[in-house]
TINU-546258 format. One line per 4 residues: number of its first residue (from 1); their letters; for each residue x, y, z of N, C-alpha, C, O. Coordinates in steps of 0.1 Angstrom, whole numbers. Each point is the difference from the previous one (the first is absolute). Example, Ala and Ser with C-alpha at 12.3 -4.5 7.8 and 13.67 -1.06 7.14 Angstrom:
1> AS> 132 -57 78 -9 12 0 9 12 0 10 0 7 ~ -14 11 -14 9 11 0 -8 11 8 5 11 1
This chain:
1> MLIT> 198 -771 389 -3 13 -4 8 4 -12 13 -1 0 ~ -19 5 -10 6 4 -13 2 15 0 -9 8 1 ~ 21 -4 -2 4 14 -1 6 3 -14 9 -7 -4 ~ -15 16 -2 5 4 -14 4 15 1 -5 8 8
5> SWTM> 15 -5 -16 4 14 0 -5 6 -14 0 -7 -10 ~ -4 19 11 -5 7 -11 10 11 -4 5 7 9 ~ -3 -6 -21 9 11 -5 -9 10 -9 -8 -5 -8 ~ 10 17 11 -8 10 -8 9 4 -12 12 2 1
9> QRVN> -19 -2 -12 7 3 -13 -2 15 -2 -11 5 1 ~ 22 2 -5 -1 14 -4 -5 1 -14 5 -7 -9 ~ -15 16 7 -5 2 -14 0 15 -3 0 8 10 ~ 1 -5 -22 -1 14 -4 -14 5 -2 -2 12 2
13> EERD> -7 -21 -4 -15 4 -1 -9 -11 4 4 -12 0 ~ -15 16 5 -10 -10 4 -14 4 -5 -3 12 0 ~ -5 -21 -5 -14 3 -4 -9 -5 11 0 -12 4 ~ -9 21 1 -10 -3 10 -13 6 -4 -1 12 -2
17> LGVI> -9 -21 0 -13 5 -4 0 8 -13 -7 9 -2 ~ 16 -13 -7 1 6 -13 9 13 0 1 7 -11 ~ 4 -3 22 8 12 1 15 -4 1 3 -8 9 ~ 5 14 -17 14 -3 0 8 10 9 0 12 -3
21> MSKD> 6 -18 13 8 9 9 14 -3 -2 5 -12 0 ~ 3 22 -1 15 -2 -3 7 4 13 -5 6 9 ~ 18 -11 -9 8 2 12 3 15 3 1 3 11 ~ -1 5 -22 3 14 2 -12 8 2 0 13 1
25> MKWE> -12 -19 0 -13 6 3 -4 10 -11 -7 10 2 ~ 12 -12 -14 -4 8 -12 -10 -8 -7 0 -13 0 ~ -10 19 -7 -11 -7 -5 1 -1 -16 -11 -2 -6 ~ 23 4 1 1 0 -15 -5 -13 -6 -7 0 -10
29> KQCI> 10 -12 16 -4 -13 -6 -15 -1 1 -6 -6 -9 ~ 0 11 20 -15 -1 2 -6 9 -11 -10 -4 -6 ~ 15 16 4 -5 9 -10 0 -6 -14 -9 1 -8 ~ 21 -7 5 2 -6 -13 -10 -12 -2 -6 -1 -10
33> AAVK> 4 -7 21 -9 -11 -1 -14 5 -2 -8 -6 -8 ~ 4 16 15 -14 6 -1 -2 5 -14 -11 -2 -5 ~ 21 9 0 -1 6 -14 -2 -11 -10 -8 1 -9 ~ 16 -12 10 0 -11 -9 -14 -6 0 -6 -3 -10
37> KMNR> 1 0 22 -14 -5 2 -10 9 -6 -9 -5 -8 ~ 10 18 10 -10 9 -5 1 1 -15 -10 1 -7 ~ 22 -2 1 1 0 -15 -7 -12 -6 -6 1 -10 ~ 7 -13 17 -7 -11 -5 -15 2 1 -8 -4 -9
41> VLGM> 3 9 20 -14 3 2 -5 10 -10 -11 -2 -6 ~ 19 13 3 -4 10 -10 -1 -6 -14 -9 3 -7 ~ 19 -12 4 -1 -7 -13 -12 -8 -1 -7 -1 -11 ~ 3 -7 21 -12 -8 0 -12 9 -1 -9 -3 -8
45> IKRN> 8 14 14 -11 9 -1 -1 6 -14 -11 0 -6 ~ 22 4 1 0 6 -14 -5 -10 -10 -7 3 -10 ~ 12 -16 11 -4 -10 -9 -14 -5 1 -7 -4 -10 ~ 2 3 23 -13 -8 2 -12 8 5 -11 -5 -1
49> LIDR> 13 17 7 -11 7 6 -7 9 -10 7 8 -7 ~ -20 -9 6 -7 9 -9 -5 12 9 1 12 -4 ~ -6 -15 16 -5 10 9 12 6 8 6 -7 9 ~ -2 19 -13 12 6 7 -5 12 8 7 10 0
53> SKET> -18 -11 6 -5 12 8 8 2 12 7 -9 4 ~ -9 20 2 8 4 12 -2 -11 11 10 -4 6 ~ -22 0 -3 -2 -9 11 5 -14 -3 6 -7 8 ~ -9 2 -20 4 -13 -4 15 -2 -1 6 -9 5
57> MYKS> 0 18 -13 14 -2 -3 10 4 11 7 -8 5 ~ -7 21 -2 11 4 9 -3 -4 14 9 -6 6 ~ -20 9 -1 -3 -2 15 0 -15 3 3 -3 12 ~ -7 -6 -21 -1 -14 4 11 -8 -5 3 -11 6
61> MVRP> 4 15 -16 11 -9 -6 14 6 2 9 -8 -1 ~ -8 21 2 14 6 0 4 4 15 10 -5 5 ~ -19 12 1 4 6 13 3 -11 11 10 2 7 ~ -17 -13 -7 3 -10 11 14 -6 -2 7 -2 10
65> HLQY> -2 1 -22 14 -5 -2 10 11 4 11 -4 6 ~ -14 16 -9 10 11 3 0 3 15 10 5 5 ~ -21 -7 2 -1 4 14 2 -12 10 -1 2 12 ~ 4 -13 -17 2 -12 9 11 2 10 12 2 -5
69> CIPM> -15 -1 17 10 2 11 8 13 -1 11 0 5 ~ -16 10 -12 8 12 -3 4 7 13 10 7 0 ~ -18 -7 11 5 7 12 14 -6 4 8 7 6 ~ -6 -20 -8 12 -6 4 12 3 -10 11 4 5
73> WSPY> -13 -5 -17 11 1 -10 -1 13 -8 6 1 -11 ~ -13 9 16 -2 12 -7 13 5 -6 10 3 8 ~ -9 -1 -21 13 5 -6 3 14 4 -9 9 1 ~ 22 -7 3 4 14 4 11 5 -8 3 12 0
77> LIKD> 4 -20 -8 10 4 -9 -6 5 -13 -10 -5 -5 ~ 15 16 0 -6 6 -12 -1 -9 -12 -10 0 -7 ~ 21 -9 5 -1 -9 -11 -11 -10 2 -6 -4 -10 ~ 3 -1 22 -11 -9 2 -13 7 -1 -9 -6 -6
81> IKLI> 8 18 10 -13 7 -1 -3 2 -15 -11 -1 -5 ~ 21 5 -3 -1 2 -15 -5 -13 -6 -8 0 -10 ~ 14 -11 14 -3 -13 -5 -15 -3 2 -7 -4 -10 ~ 2 5 22 -14 -2 3 -9 10 -7 -11 -4 -5
85> EGVR> 15 17 5 -9 10 -6 -1 -3 -15 -10 3 -6 ~ 21 -9 0 -1 -3 -15 -11 -10 -2 -7 1 -10 ~ 6 -11 18 -10 -10 -1 -14 6 1 -9 -3 -7 ~ 8 12 17 -13 7 2 -4 9 -12 -11 0 -4
89> RRAT> 21 6 -2 -2 8 -12 -6 -9 -11 -10 4 -6 ~ 16 -15 4 -4 -9 -11 -14 -6 4 -9 -1 -9 ~ 7 -2 21 -13 -6 4 -11 10 -1 -11 -4 -5 ~ 13 16 8 -11 10 -1 -3 4 -14 -11 4 -3
93> KLVE> 21 -6 -6 -3 2 -14 -10 -10 -6 -7 2 -10 ~ 6 -14 16 -8 -10 -5 -15 2 4 -9 -7 -6 ~ 6 16 15 -14 2 4 -7 6 -11 5 10 -7 ~ -17 -15 4 -8 4 -11 -2 16 -1 -5 5 10
97> GIGN> 8 1 -21 -3 14 -2 10 10 6 -2 12 -3 ~ 12 -16 10 9 10 6 14 -2 -4 9 6 6 ~ -6 -15 -16 13 -3 -4 9 12 -5 12 -1 1 ~ -19 11 -6 7 11 -6 1 12 10 6 10 -4
101> WSYD> -11 -11 16 0 11 10 14 0 6 8 -10 -2 ~ -5 21 8 13 0 7 0 -9 13 -11 -4 4 ~ 22 0 1 1 -9 11 -8 6 12 -7 -7 7 ~ 10 20 -4 -7 6 11 -15 0 -1 -8 -2 9
105> ERLK> 3 4 -21 -15 0 -3 -5 -14 2 -11 -2 6 ~ 18 -8 -11 -4 -14 2 -1 -4 15 -9 -6 4 ~ 19 10 4 0 -3 14 -12 7 7 -6 -6 8 ~ 4 18 -12 -12 8 6 -13 -7 -3 -8 -2 9
109> YLGL> 6 -2 -22 -12 -7 -4 -2 -13 7 -11 -4 4 ~ 22 -3 -1 -1 -13 7 0 1 15 -2 -10 7 ~ 4 22 -2 0 3 14 12 -5 7 0 -5 11 ~ 11 5 -18 13 -5 5 9 12 3 -1 11 -5
113> TGLD> 11 -14 14 11 10 3 13 -6 -4 1 -12 -3 ~ 9 20 4 14 -5 -4 5 -9 12 -6 -1 11 ~ 16 -7 -15 6 -9 10 5 8 13 -1 -5 11 ~ 7 17 -13 5 7 12 -12 3 9 2 -1 13
117> TRRV> -13 6 -18 -12 3 9 -5 -12 6 -4 0 12 ~ 3 -11 -19 -5 -13 6 9 -5 11 -4 -5 10 ~ 17 7 -12 10 -4 10 -2 8 13 0 -6 11 ~ -1 19 -12 -2 8 12 -13 -4 7 0 -1 12
121> RSDL> -11 -1 -20 -13 -3 6 1 -14 7 -5 -1 11 ~ 12 -8 -17 1 -13 6 8 0 13 -3 -6 10 ~ 14 14 -10 8 2 12 -8 6 11 1 -4 12 ~ -9 14 -15 -9 7 10 -10 -10 5 -3 0 12
125> LETF> -3 -8 -20 -10 -10 4 7 -10 10 -6 -3 10 ~ 17 -2 -14 7 -10 9 4 7 13 -1 -7 11 ~ 6 19 -11 3 7 12 -12 2 9 0 -2 12 ~ -12 6 -18 -12 1 8 -4 -13 6 -4 0 12
129> KIMN> 5 -11 -19 -3 -13 5 9 -4 12 -5 -5 10 ~ 17 8 -11 10 -3 11 -3 8 12 -1 -5 11 ~ -1 18 -13 -2 9 11 -13 -2 7 -1 3 12 ~ -9 -8 -19 -13 -3 6 -3 -14 5 -11 -4 2
133> GLYD> 22 -4 -2 -1 -13 6 -7 -10 -9 -5 -11 5 ~ 4 13 -18 -6 -9 -9 9 -12 -3 -5 -10 -5 ~ 18 12 7 9 -11 -1 6 -3 14 0 9 8 ~ 3 -21 -6 6 -4 13 15 2 -1 8 -10 -1
137> VNTK> -4 23 2 14 3 -1 3 11 11 -9 7 4 ~ 21 -8 1 4 10 9 4 13 -7 9 0 -8 ~ -17 11 10 2 12 -7 13 6 3 6 8 -8 ~ 0 -11 19 13 6 4 11 -5 -9 11 6 -1
141> MFFK> -13 -17 -6 9 -5 -9 2 9 -13 10 0 -6 ~ -21 7 3 -1 8 -12 0 15 3 5 8 -9 ~ -10 -3 20 -2 14 2 5 4 14 -1 -7 10 ~ 6 19 -9 3 7 12 -10 11 2 0 10 -8
145> LDVS> -10 -11 17 -10 10 1 4 12 8 7 -2 10 ~ -12 13 -14 3 13 7 -10 1 12 -12 0 -3 ~ 17 0 15 -9 0 12 0 14 6 -4 1 12 ~ 8 10 -18 1 13 6 -14 7 1 0 10 7
149> GRRG> -10 -15 -13 -13 5 2 -3 12 -9 -10 8 3 ~ 18 -5 -12 -2 11 -9 -11 -3 -11 -2 -11 -3 ~ -4 22 -1 -10 -1 -11 7 6 -12 2 12 -1 ~ 1 -20 -9 7 6 -12 15 1 2 6 -8 7
153> I> -1 18 -14 15 1 -1 5 9 11 12 2 1
């Protein structure tokens, strides 16, 4: 019988499914990596795409990169939010015909909301899924339910 011993190596960060997780559970490196990737994509779009319509450009080429696994690594520090919003600002300027509009007008035209609103919506959706048994998770790990039978406050 062969017995081997395994030693676990301590690391400061780990990449899993393209998401960078750090030891301190801050998402700065993930945000920086996402922004670098998006800047490369935006450069490619600027150089090579003729059709920069709303459907072609933003919704199919930009949003998937920015929203990949975002419920997990959603930025919460102001510096990270500003970093991601900066990429969104540049990306929305590339959409045909709206480059000179204000950022809020561009978001409204594209049917987008700010990162803070998306984050709250995502948290609410995940909470709904947990509470309604759509995930195989023990809800008591996440929530303490009020069982007093009150309606409202």
